[in-house]
Each structure stands twice: as C-alpha cells, then as structure tokens.
N, C-alpha and C positions, 0 to 999 in steps of 0.2 A: 504494499499499500504506499502510495506516495506521501511525502511529508505534508503537502498542502491539504491532502484529503484527511490526514490525521488531525491537523490543526482545525479544519472545519468541523470534524466530529467532536473534538474537544470543546469548540465554541458552542455547538448546538447542545451537547450534553450538559455543559456547565450552565448555559442560559436557561434551558428548560428545567433542569433539576433545581436551580436557584429560584426560578419563578414558582415552581411547585412548593418548595419549602416556604417561600414568602407567603403564599396563599394559605397553606394548611398548617404551618407550624411557625409562623412569624413570631419572633420574640422568644421562642422556646430556648431553654438553657442549653440543650444539646446542640442547637444550631450555632450558638456562640462558641461552644467548645470546638466544634468542627472547623469553624472559620479561623479560630485562634491557633489550633494545634495541627490542622491538616491542610485545608485548602489554602489558607493565607500563607503559611510557610512555603508550600510548593511554588506558589506564584512568585513569592519574593526571592527565593533562591534563583529562579530563572531571571528575574529582573536584575538582581545584584551581579550575576555573571556578566550580563550585558553592560551594566553600569561600570564595572571595573575595567572595561575596555575603552572607556571614553577618552581618557587622556592620551594613552599611547596611540590610539587609532587616529585621533585628530592631529597629533603632532606628526606622526609618520606620513599620513596622507598629504597634509599640506606641505611639509618639507619636501617630499618627493615630487609633489606637483610643481613646486617652484624650480626644482632641478630640471624638470621637463621644460620649463620655460626657458632655461638656459639653452636647451637644444633648439627650441622654437626660434630663439633669437638668431641662431645661425642660418635658418632657412628663410629669414626675412619676412616679406609681406604675407606669405601664406599663414605663418604663425600668428601674426598680428590680426589678420582678418578673422581667423578661427576664434581667437580669444575674444575679440570684440563682439562677434556674433553670439558666442556662448554667453557672455555677460548680458547682452541686450535681451536675448530670449529668456534667460533665467530671471532677470529682474521683472520683465513683463509678467511672467508666470507667477512669481511671488506676489506682485502687486494685485493681480486678479484674485488670488486667494485671500489676501488681507481685506480687500474691498468686499468680497462676498461674505466673509464671516462677520464683518461689521454690519452689513445690510441685513442678513438673516438672523444673526445672533443666536445660533442653535443652543448655546449653553446657558442663556439667560432665562429666568423664570423658574428656576428650581426653588421649591419651597424652602424656607429657612431651616426647617427641621431636617429636610433631606440633605441639604448642604452640610448641616452640622454632623449628620451621620457619616457623610463622606469624609469630612475632616477627621472625625473620630477614628474611622476605619484606617486612614492613612497616616495619622499623627505618629504612630510608633514607627512607621516605615521611613519617615523623613526626619525623625528626631536626630539631631546631631549633624545633619548635612550642612556644609558651609553655604552661605548665601551667595557666594560668587562675587563678581565684580559689581561696582556701583552701576545703577541703571539710570541715574540722572543724566539727561541729555543736555550737554553744554560743553564749555571748554574743559572742565574737570574730567568729563567723560573721556575726551580724547587724550588728555594727559595720562589718565589712569590705565589706558590701554597698554602703555609701555610698562612692563613689570620691573620692579627693582630686583627681584629674585625669581627666576623662572621655576625653580624647584618649589618655592613657597607658593607661587601662582598655581602650580599643579596640585599641591596639597590642599589649597583653598578652593579648588575648582573655579579659579578665575580664568574662564575660557577665552576671553578676549586677550588676556595677557599671554596665554599659551599659544593662541593663534598668531599673535604678533611675533612672538619668539620663533615660532616655526617658520613664518615667512622670512624673517631675517636670517635664520639659520640656513634655510634652503638657498636664499640668495647668496650667502657667503660661500656655500659649496660650489655654486656655479663660477665663482671667481678663483677657486683653487685650481692648480694644474690637474688635469684629468687623472693622472696616476695617483695623486694624493686623495682626490675626492672619491674615486671609484670604490675603494673598500668600504668607506662609510656609507655611501649610497646603497651598496649591497647589503650592509647590516640593516639599514633602515627598511629596505625592501623586504628583507627576511622577517623583521619585526612586524611589518604590516601584514605579511602572509600569515605569520603565527597568530596575530590578533584575529585575522579572518577565520582561521581554524577554530579559535576559541568561540567566535560567534557561531560558527557551524556546529560546534558541540552544544552550545546553548540552544540552538534551534532544534536539536533532537529532543530537548526537554519542553519545547514549545507546546505540543498538544496538552501536556499535563499542566504546564504553567497557565495556558489559556483557560483550561477548565477551572483551575483554582481561582484565578483572578476574576473571571466572570461569575463564578458561583458565589464568591464573597459579596460582590456588589449587588447581584440580583436577589440573593437571599435576604439582604438587608433592605433594599429599596424597591425591588419588584419592577413593575412596568415603567415607573417614573424614569429610571435611568436608561432603560432600553429605548424609550421614546427619544430621549436626548441624543443617544448614540446614533439612532437612525437619522436624525436631522443632521448630525455631524457628517455621517457618511455621504448623505445626499449633497451637502455643500462641497465636500472634496471632489466627488465624482463630477458634479456640474462644473466646478472650476477647471478640472482637467479637460472636460469636454469643450469648454469655451476656449481654453488655450490651444487645444489641438485644432478644433474646427475653424476658429477665427484667427487667433494670433499667428500660429504656425502657417496656416493657409495664406494669410496676407504676406508673411515674410517670404514664403516660397514664390508667391506670384510677383511681388514687387522687387525683391532682392535677388531671387533666383531666376525670374523670368519664366517660370514653369507653371502651367495650369494646375491648381490644387487637385482637381479631379484626376488628372493623369498621375500626379505624384502619389496620392493615397491608394489608387488602384494598383500601382506597380510595387508598392512596398508591403503588400499584404503578408508575404512570408515573414518579414521582420516583426510585424505586429503580432502575428500568431505565436512566434517563438518567444518574444518578450513577455507576452501575457502568460504563457504556460510555464516559463522558467523563472520569472520574477528576477532576472539577472541580466544586467547590461553586459557583463563580461561574457556570460554564456551565449548571448545573442550576437556578439561581435563578429564571429565568422559569417553568420547569416547576413548581418548588416553589410559587410564588405562585399559579399557575393551579390546581394541585391543592388547595391550602389553601382557595381561594375557591370552586371549583366542586364539589370532592368532599367537603370537610370543612365547607363553608358558613361558613367563618370570615370575619368582616367584613374588607373590603379594607384598612381603615386599620390593623388589627392584623396581617394577613398581610404586607403590604408592609413595615411597620416591623420586626417581629420577625424575619422571614426574611432581610431585607437585612442586619440587624445580625448574625444568626446565621451567615450565610455567611462572615463575617469573624471572629467571636468565639466561636462554639460548635463546637468540633472534638473531639467525644468520641472518635471513632475514632483521630484523630491522637495524642491524649494517651496512649491505651492502647498504640498502636504504638511510640511513642517510649520509654515506660517499659520495655516488654518488650525492645526492641532494645538499649537501653543495658545492661540487666542481662545479657542474653544475651552481648553482646560482652565484658562484664566477666568472666563465667564462662569464656568461650572463651579469653580471653587471661590468665586467672589473676589478675585484679585483684579483690582481696578488698574488697567494699564493706560497711561497717558498716551497722547499722540507720539511724543518722542520715543517712548518705550515700544510702541508699535512699529515705528520706523526702525528701531534697533532690532526688533524681532525680524523684520523683513530683510535687513542687511545681513543678520546672522544666518537666516535661512538660506540666503544666496551663498554666503561664504562656506557654511558647513555642507551645503549640497555639493560644492566642488570636491570636498574631501570624503564624500560618502563612498563606502565600498560597494562595488557593483555586484553584490550578492544578495540573496533573499534575506530580509530583515536587517540589511546593512544601514538603514537610515534611523534605526532606533537609538543608537548611541548618539549620533549628531542631534537628534531631536531633544535628548536630555540636555545637551549643551545649550540649545536655544532656550529651554525652560529655565536653566540656571541663570542665564544672562539677564532675563527680564523678571526674575524673582518668583517664578512658578516652581514649586517643589518638584524636582525631576522625576521622582519615583511614582508620581501620580499618573505617569503615562500608562500605568497598568490599567487604568479605567478604559483606555481606548484600545488596548492591545488585542482584545478579543476580535475586533473587526479589522485588525491590521492586515491580514492576509489578502483580502480582496482589494484593499487600497494599495498594498505593495504591488500586486499584479498590474493594477491600473496605472499607477505612477511610473513603473518601470517601462510600460508601453510608451508613455509619453516621453520619457527620457530618450528612448531609442529613436523615436520619430524626430525628436529635436536634433539628434546627432545627424540624421539623414538630411534634414533641411539645411544644416550647416554645411554639409558636403556639397549640396546643390549650389548654395551661395558661393562658396569658395571656388568650386569648379568653374562657375560662370565668370567670375571676376579675375581668375588667375590662370586660366588655360583657354584653349580654343574650343572647349566644350560649348555647344549651343543647344538650348532647350528646344529649338525648332526641329532638331533631329528626332525628338520624341513626339512633339505635338503636330508637326507639319504646318504650324501657323507662321507664315512668312511675315506677318505683321509685327512680330516681336523684334526688338532691336538686338543686334548681335552682342556678344559678351564684350564688356568694357576692357 
C-alpha cells in the first residue's frame, strides 16, 4: 500500500473515530486519558522529528542555493533571467494566497470556548519554545536580521538570523577557490541529503501521526474544527487554481509568447507525475522530457532551468505557507498587523526557495514562517491531517511554474519560437 493511501486512511480513521467519540463520549475521563497518553504523544513524536530538522534543513538548503548562484553567474543572462522569473512568479503566488485568506478569513469565528480548548490542547506542546526573532516591522527589524551569534540564533530559532547567515555563508563559498570550496559544499550537500532521509523516516510515521493529531482535535471539538479545516483547504486549492489558470497562463502568453491552451495540453505528463509523486525532484526527469519533446525547448535550456527550478521555484509552496500561517493565526486568535503579514509573505517566498522537493518537505519551512510572525510552530498539527492533498496540489503547481520559466527563458535567450508549436504567424519572434 502506498504511503499517501496510508496517510489518507489515517486521516479518515482519526477524523471519524474522533467525531464519534465527541458525539457519544465527549468529556469522558477515558477520552482525556487516551489523548494525553496515546494519541497525543504519537502525533507529537512525529511533529518533533520534523521540527528538529528545521535549522539544518534551512541552513543547508539556502547555503547550497547560493553556491548554485555562483554557477549561474558564470552563465550570464540565462541565470539572471531564470532567477528573476522565479522571484516574480513566486511573489505573485504568495500575494494571491495572502489576499485570499484575508478576504475569506477561514479561521475567524471560532467560539471563545473552542479556541480556549485548542490553546489548552497545544499549550504543553509549545511550552518552552523560543519566540524567535522580533516581528516589529521597521528599521529595528532589518537591523535584527543580522545575528550577533549564528549559533545562538539557531538555538533561539531566530530564523531570519539563520537565513541571513546562510546567505552570507553561501556567498562566501562562491568567492573561494573551487578546490577549497568543493569539500565543504559536498559536506553541506550530504547534510541536506541526510536531513531529507530523516524527513523520509518521519513520513513513515505519518499515517499514525495523522491519526493521533486528528483524533485529539476532533474528539475535543467535533465538527467545529473540521468545518474550519474544510474552509482552509478550499482557500488553498482556489488560490493554487487562480495562480495556475490566471497568473501562470498570463506569464506564458505575454512573456513566453505561447498560447496557454497549447502549453497546458502539452505538459499533461508532468502534471500527472507531480500530482501522484508529490515530489518536484521525482518529477524532474519527466519535466525535462516534456520540455524537450512536447515544448521543443533546447536541451541546454531545459536541463539548466528545470534543474534549478526544482530547487528554487516553488510557487505553490509559497502560497500554501502564507495561507496556512495566516489561517493558524486566525484560528488561535493571534492578531497579525499588516507589517507582520508582509513579513509572512516575504518569509514564505524565501523559505519556499529552500524547500526540499520531496513529499512533506514544506512542513519544516512552514514552522519557520510560524516562528517568525509569532505563531507557535507546533500548532501546524491542526492542519497536518489535510496536508497530503494540499502537498499533491502545490507540488503540481511548483512543477508547472518550472515549465513556464523554461518557456520564458527559451524564448528570450535562444532561437526557440513559440510559432513552431502554435502555427500562429502573428506572434513576434523571440527577442
């Protein structure tokens, strides 16, 4: 049985059994005992394994990403255009998510007593966690991004400080002679791979963790919390749909010169692979084949842009993180100012760049964004039960975003012409 099937079964079993307990034995002493000694600990062990990967995952991913920028600098305009497009499409995606969650406000309206039950249920889990960096938006915010002591920043979960140090460290590696930098880059790469393996081991516990997390919440709160989760899922999926159907289509049409209908029809194999594997890395071979065979993009562009995009272009992840953090803030009564929401959007973009292209790889970066804006990070357990379907959906958008980038770069940096696919002589040739 595949892992995603097991996770779905865990979600269904935990939700249904929790609802049944809430209806027929709500408030019973034995329910509290099961939540405290069985279901709760199982879910928290799973979350803590993920949480312990946050600092090394963010540091290695961003540092290695910057070393790749050193390589990009050598190839000139192709690298600059790729990075510019990645940033543009990811910012648009995150902004759509932030706007939607503020318009719909799926976490607002929870009764005071329900919110208090949620806080009581998670108080022990977040006790002792550092608050992270300051979230006041102003001059001090930018000054405090620079850590006095990167080790202390890591211990205090000052994620902006860790990210800044990782950026500077990666930039310094690109300035070293290749012979000196290569061993350290290999060490960082190995650490990143090891962290990905840890996440993979944690995912084997996911079906049981999902069951425990959902059972605890639904046995306490019943349908109230499920209704909120449903609204949250709808907001994320609608946001992903808008970004794909509107934003990416417009970018393909006006920056790539290709009709969106042709583009979406020809990349169907990539969409199917991404949705079923929930992994940008696993979809990369299919993506390259689709770009070369279906879109007729030159191999040198397809291989370079798509390989880089599988690591650095995560449109769907940025949208998902922004929506999730604001939803949790609404659910738990954390009032975020406009400045803090801007920080959440920026952090969603930054951490999306360093997200591992594997199933569940965005959970640790999501905790980073939570810490930064003052939302207790371990409360992501509230939404983890519906994580799988959102993981499959946002990975699909990530992969589609990579292909739109390849179309744009191919049109502007090679003799590739979209008219070869569309037969439309009215389109201007590549610049």
